[in-house]
Every structure is written in structure tokens, then in C-alpha cells.
N, C-alpha and C positions, 0 to 999 in steps of 0.2 A: 147254527152257523149261517153266514150271510153271503149272498152273491155280490154285494155292492162293490167290493174291491175290483172284481173283474169287470163289472158293468161300467164303473167309472173309468177304468183304464181304456176300455173300448170306446166309450163316448168321447173321451178327451184325447184319443190317440192321434188325431190329425188326419187319418186316412178315411174318416167317415164324417163328411160335412153334414151340417144340419140340413133338413130337420131329421129328428129321430122319433121313433115310437117306443112306448113303454108298454109291455104286456105283463100283467100280474095275475097269477093264480089266486083268485079271491075266495073260492069256495069249492068244496068237493063233497060228494056223498060216496060211501064205500071207500075203497082204498086206492092209493095212487103212489107212484114212485117218489114224487115230491109233495111236500106239504104246502098248504096255503102260505103265500109269501114268496114263493119262487117267482123269479122275474126274468124277463128278456128285454134287451134293447135292440131295436131293429132300424136299419137304414132304409132309405127310399129305394135302393136297389136290391133289398132283401137280405143283405148281410146281417148277422146278429151275433150277440153274445148272451150267455146265460142259457138256462133251460128250465122248462116247466114239467118235463117228463124224462124218461130214460132215453129220449132221442126219437120217439115215434111221432110226436106231435109238433115239433119245432118248425118244420118246413111249412106246415099249414098255418101256424100262428104268424110266421114271417110273411106269408102271403097276405094275411089280413092286415098286418102292420103296414105293408106297402099301400094297401087300399085306404087305410086310415090316414096315412100321410097325404095321399092324393086328394081325399075329400075333406080332410080336416075334422071329421066326425068320429068320435069314439064308437067302438063296437064291443058287444059282449058275446062271447062264444060259449056254447054249451056242448061239451065234447064227451060223448058216451064212448068209453074205450072197450066196452064189452063186445060189440059185434065184430070188430075188426082185430082187436088185439088180445081179447080174452082176459083183460084185467077188470076186476069187478069194481069199477069206479066211474063216476060222472064228474067231470071237471068244468068249472066255470072260470073263464079267462076274460079279463077286461083289458082291452087294447085301446090306447089313447095316444095322441101326440104328446111327446115328452114335455111336461110343464116347464115353462121358462124359469130359469134360476134354480131349479131343483138340483141339477148336477153340481153347480158351484157351492150350494149350501151343504150338500152331502160331502163334497171333497173337503171343505173347511172343517166339518164336524169330525170326519174320520182322521184328519191330520192332527187334530187336537185331542183325539180319543174322547170325544164328547158324545154321549148317546143322543139320538134324536128319534122322533116319532113321526110316522107317516100314516095318513088315512087315505085309502083308495075308496072313494064313493062310487059304487057301481049300480046300486038299485035302492034309491032312497027318495022318498017324497019330500024330505025336508032340506036336502043339500044337493047342489048341482054336481053332476058326475065329474070325476077326475081325482088325481092324487095331489095332496098338499100336506104341508107340515102341521103338526099339532103343537099346542102350547106347552104341555107338560111332558114328563118322561115316565108315565106309568108303564107297567109291564105289558107285554104283548108277545106274540100277535094274537088277534082274536077277530071275530066278525060279529057285529051287532047291527041289526036293522039295515042291512045292505051296505055296510061300510066295513072294509077290512082294515084292521089296525096292525101296524108293524113297528116294533121298537128296534132300531138299528143300533146295536151296542158297539163298543170299541172293537176294532179288528183284533182277532186272535193274535197274541204276541208271545213268542217263545224266547226267554232269556236264559241262556245256558252259561253257568259259571264253570269254565273248564277249558283246558288247552290240550287235551289228549285227542288222538284220532277217533275215539269212539263217539265223539259228538257229531261227526260229519254226517252219519246216516240220519240223525235227528233233523239236521238242517235240510237235507235233501227231501225227506218225507214231508216236513212242515211246509216247505216251499210248494210242493205239489198241492197241498191243502190250501194254499193261499195265505198262510200265516206270515206275519212279520217275524223275522228272526234276528237275534243278536247273540254274539259271543262276548262274554266278559272275561278278561284276564286281569291278573293282579298287578302286573307291572309292564312297563314299556319293553323290558328285556324279554319277557315271555311273548309279547306280541311280535317282536322282531324275530323270534325263533320259529314262529309259525310258518308253514309253507305259504308262498305268495298267494295261492288260490284261497287260503283260509283266513286272510287278514282283514277282509271286509265282509259284512260290517262287524268290526271288533271295537269294543270299548275297554280302555284301561280304567279300571275302577276298583278301588279298595272297598272292603265290606261296609265301612261307615257311610260311604257316598252312594252305594248302590240304590237304596230306596229313593234318594233324591234324583238320581239319573233315570230310573224307571219307576215312576209313580205306581203305587198299587191300584189295581182295578180288577173287576171280575173276569176279565179276559186276558190277564197276564199270568203266564206260568213261569215260575223261576225254578230251574233245575240246578242243583249244586253237585258238580261232578269233577272236583279237583283231584280226586284220588289221594287226598292228604287229609287225615282226620282233623288236624288242628285248623287247617284252612276252611274245611267244610263247616266246622263248628263256629268259626269266626264269622263266616258269611251268614250262617243260619241265625246267629245271635241277632243280626240286624234285619233279617228278612222275615223270620217267623212272626214277630209282633205286628207285621203289616198285613193288610187285608188283601193279599193277592188271591187270584182265583184258584191257584194251585201252587203248592210248594212241595218239591220232591228232592230226594237225595239218592244218589246211586250207592248201592251197598247192601250188606246183609242185615238181618235183624239184630245181630250182635253189634254191628256198627251203629245202627239206629239207637239201641239202648245206651251205648257209650256216649253218643252225642246228646241224647236227652238227659242223661245223668249230669253232664257238664252244664247244660243249659238250666237244669233244675237247680243246681247249686248257685246259679246266678239269679235265681228267683223268677226266671222267665216262664216257668210252667205253672205259676200260681193260677193262671187262667187255663183251665183244663181243656178249653176249646183249641188251644194251640197244638197240642199233641194230636188231636183228632184231625186237624187240617194238614198234618204233616205226613206225606206219603213216602215211606221208606220201609222196606224196599219198594221202589216205584215200578209201576207197570202191571198190566193184567197178566193173569196166569194163563199164558198160551203156549207154554213150553219153550220160550225163547232161549236160545243158547248161542247166539251169534250177534255181533253189533247191529246188524240190519234188523233182525227179528226183535232184538231188545228195544231198538228204537220204535218199531211198530207197536210193541206192547206198551211202551211209555206214552206215546202220542194217543193211542186208543184210550188209555186210562184218563189222560187229561181231558179228552173230548167227552168221555162219560161223566166225569166230575162236573164239567161245565154245563152239560145237558141234564144233570141231576138224574142220571140213570145208573142202574146197578151192573150194567154190562153183561147180562146173562144172554142166553141164546134167544133170538127172536121167536123161534118156534115154540118156546115154552112160555112166552109172554101172553097173559090174558088181557083182553080189552084192547082198546085202540092204541096204535103205536104213537100217536101224536095228541097230546092234551093241550087245550087252549084256554087260558083265562080270559076274562072279559073286562077290559078297561073302559073308561069313559072318554068322551070327546070334548075337545076345546080347540077349535081351529085357530091358526095364526092368520090374521087378516092379510 
């Protein structure tokens, strides 16, 4: 997941005039609360958004950000958390004046759900230091030869087809996570019947038009929760063939088999990957038995699917918690 939504909101909020500094966790040894790619935006008076740790290092980094803005020169910090905090990690943080135009480019890309890549050069003999855009959209993040690469994908988006009260906890928790949220209803009459507090953002959209209104991408989750088997099936008929990052339906295994049976008769399951991408019953097995805890289980499963994790206990996980591939470089001039 990414900090960029909150960073951009802070940078463009109007209360924090330029100049701004950008701090990036570019490398670490041992363990740390955040992985490389964590970022902060810092003002000349030391206000900031974002975090690179659990809260113990941000004030120090903000002080360095103020100095960077005063001198105009980037600095690289090496923060050993072992002596003072007992965390077995050494972090390297690169702090620089926020590059001109970067915020506008990032805002444009996020608004259109277009992935973009950034390279933060912090220790390279071949490239000047600083953060700038890359030409291609290869996977990341990674670090090669003193350059940290980050791919910023589409903002996590939750699209819930449903008009019952049990969708409200999903929206509350998703908003805490910084996800974009949408409720889909089948008719204007259903929208009008919603409480005033639940009418925005609401889209009236029949099943045939839903994929056109919410284009499929790797960070869009579509949850079908109409509590009506026929409507669920109708929406899934149009959603399942699309390459959404997560597709789920509320209900039991019996309900799942009934829906898959009907979709199979329509020939939609000839591609056996469709049923494997379909999460029903949806949610992790955490013993959820209330709308709030059910929402927690569902959003945790979506996050695990997007991060390609099996959602087991971290104490039982062998090896590093964060794996990083290594893409190539091609700077935008």
C-alpha cells in the first residue's frame, strides 16, 4: 500500500506553502516498522505528513527536512534504532527538497488510476541525487546501485454493490485505510431510500454498466452484497470475467455453489481461473460474528490478496517479511 494519497493531500492542502521537503526510506538492514518506500513530506516550519517508522523517528527527520529546505542541499541519514529503541534495524533515509512538478504529476496519475514509477537516487556514481519519474512501469519497489525504485499503483478502491446497513462498517474501515470507496445501487429508488448520510458517494448502476463505470484494475475490489441471489448472480455475471484485483460475495458456501452453478450454465466458468479468483464466503477466518468484525475480516482478506500473502500469523512466518524484486532504470528527461 502507499502513502501518496495522504502526502498529496497534505502538500496541496493550502495550509503548507512551498517549499516542501521529501524524505524517503531508501534502504534498511535488519527489521523496521516500515519498509523501504515509506515517505514523509515536511514543511519549512517542521510540520509533516507520512511516516517512516512507528513514530519514534519522525521528529528527527522533520528537523533534517527543515535544514534541507534552509540550505537547498539533500542529506542522507543513517539511523541505528538498536541503541535507543531496541529495534534490530538500521535505516537509511534520503531527505531532499521536493522536486518541482512531482506533486502535479502524481496527482494526475492517481486521478486517472495510472501507475507511475519513481526513482530516488541516493548513492550513485552514475546519476545525480534526487527523486524523479521513470519511463516504464516495471514492478517495484527495489533498490539497485544506490537507487530506490517505487511503483505507485492505483489507489486502493472499494466498490460495494449493496444497499443494506451491513456495508457501512466496510466504508468506515476502508476510509481509515485511505481507500477510495463507492456504493453501487441498482436503481434511483434504492438510492433515494438510503439514509442521507449514506447517499454519497453512491452510483446508480445496473450490472451491465458496472465494468464501464469502474474499470478493472489490480487495486479495485468489487464486493457483491445485495442479499438477493438473483441480483448477486446478475452482477457477478458481468464482474467475474473482468480482471479486478478482488471479487467477493457475501454469503455461505451453499450460496457460492448456487451462483457458480448458474454462471456455469451460462458458460462463464469455462475459464477455471474465474472461480479461483472468486472469494465467497469472503473474509479471513477470525471468528467474525458482527457487522464490524465481518468488515474487518473482509478488508483484511482483500489486503492479503493484493499483497499476495496467505494471511497467516507473522510469528510463524520464516524469512524476511518484505520481499523486493529488482527492476531496471530508464529516467524521464
